[in-house]
Each structure stands twice: as structure tokens, then as C-alpha cells.
C-alpha positions in Angstrom: -242.8 69.5 -63.8 -243.1 65.9 -62.9 -245.4 63.8 -60.6 -243.3 61.3 -58.6 -244.9 59.0 -56.1 -248.3 60.9 -56.3 -246.6 64.4 -55.6 -245.5 67.3 -57.7 -241.8 68.0 -57.6 -242.5 71.8 -57.2 -242.3 73.6 -54.0 -245.7 74.1 -52.3 -247.4 77.5 -52.4 -248.0 77.2 -48.7 -244.9 77.0 -46.5 -246.1 78.0 -43.1 -249.4 77.0 -41.5 -250.9 77.8 -38.2 -250.3 74.9 -35.9 -246.8 74.4 -37.0 -245.7 70.8 -36.4 -249.3 69.4 -36.6 -249.6 69.9 -40.4 -247.6 69.0 -43.5 -248.1 70.6 -46.8 -247.8 68.1 -49.6 -247.7 69.5 -53.2 -250.0 67.0 -55.1 -250.4 69.0 -58.4 -249.5 72.3 -59.8 -249.7 74.5 -62.9 -248.2 72.6 -65.9 -248.2 69.1 -64.3 -249.8 66.4 -66.3 -251.5 63.3 -64.8 -253.3 60.4 -66.4 -256.9 61.3 -67.3 -259.4 59.3 -65.2 -261.9 57.3 -67.1 -264.9 55.2 -66.0 -267.6 55.7 -63.4 -267.3 57.7 -60.1 -266.9 54.6 -58.0 -264.6 52.7 -60.6 -262.0 55.1 -62.1 -259.2 53.9 -64.0 -256.1 55.9 -65.3 -256.1 56.2 -69.0 -253.1 54.6 -70.7 -253.1 57.2 -73.5 -254.6 60.5 -72.3 -253.4 63.0 -69.8 -254.7 66.0 -68.0 -252.6 69.2 -68.0 -253.3 71.2 -64.9 -254.1 74.9 -65.9 -255.3 78.1 -64.2 -254.7 79.1 -60.6 -255.6 76.4 -58.0 -258.3 78.1 -55.9 -259.8 75.5 -53.7 -259.5 71.9 -52.7 -261.6 69.1 -51.2 -261.2 65.5 -50.5 -263.6 62.6 -50.6 -262.7 59.1 -49.2 -264.1 56.2 -51.3 -263.1 52.8 -49.8 -259.3 52.8 -49.8 -259.0 55.6 -52.1 -258.8 59.4 -51.5 -260.3 61.5 -54.4 -259.0 65.1 -54.4 -261.1 67.8 -56.1 -259.6 71.1 -57.1 -261.4 74.1 -58.5 -259.4 76.6 -60.7 -259.5 80.3 -61.5 -259.5 80.7 -65.3 -259.6 84.0 -67.2 -262.1 84.5 -70.0 -259.3 83.7 -72.5 -258.3 80.4 -71.0 -258.7 77.3 -73.0 -258.4 73.7 -71.5 -258.6 70.3 -73.1 -257.1 66.9 -72.8 -253.4 67.4 -73.2 -252.0 67.0 -76.7 -248.6 65.6 -75.5 -249.9 62.1 -74.7 -252.1 61.7 -77.8 -251.1 59.4 -80.6 
């Protein structure tokens, strides 16, 4: 799975929404996608050049926070008691 122009290339889970033409579902991130890990302070994040975050678990909820000209998306996950998460090993030296 690949992120292209800030979007996952996977079909979104939600395909029909009440309100029809008023809403568009854009798949930002899904299970297995990897994105650069954010580093720094909350008001001054930068994308890591060497570390990625692999999305795990079942996406359960989402929120958005606007900070200047940026939109920060927060996602919570459902993880089982056997799930393990860590910085992705695929991007580490």
C-alpha cells in the first residue's frame, strides 16, 4: 500500500454517506501504509528522513485540528492485547 499525494491508494471503507453529493470520502491512511514519522514540537513538526510509522490496528475514530495552514489528523486505533507497535523497521538503517 502506498501513499500518493497525501492519500492511500486503497479504496475507502466508507463508500456511501448520508447527504450524497455533499461529502467526499478521501482515504488518507489505512492498515499497512507507512508514512514519515513526525518529529519536533507540536507547533513545529517535521517529517523524519529516516523513520516511518506503519499504521496498525483497526482505525476507530478520527479528529482534525487546524494549525495555521496545516491540518493535523488524529486517529485512534483498536488494538488487541497481542498487538505490538513500534517505529517501522523498513526505513531504519
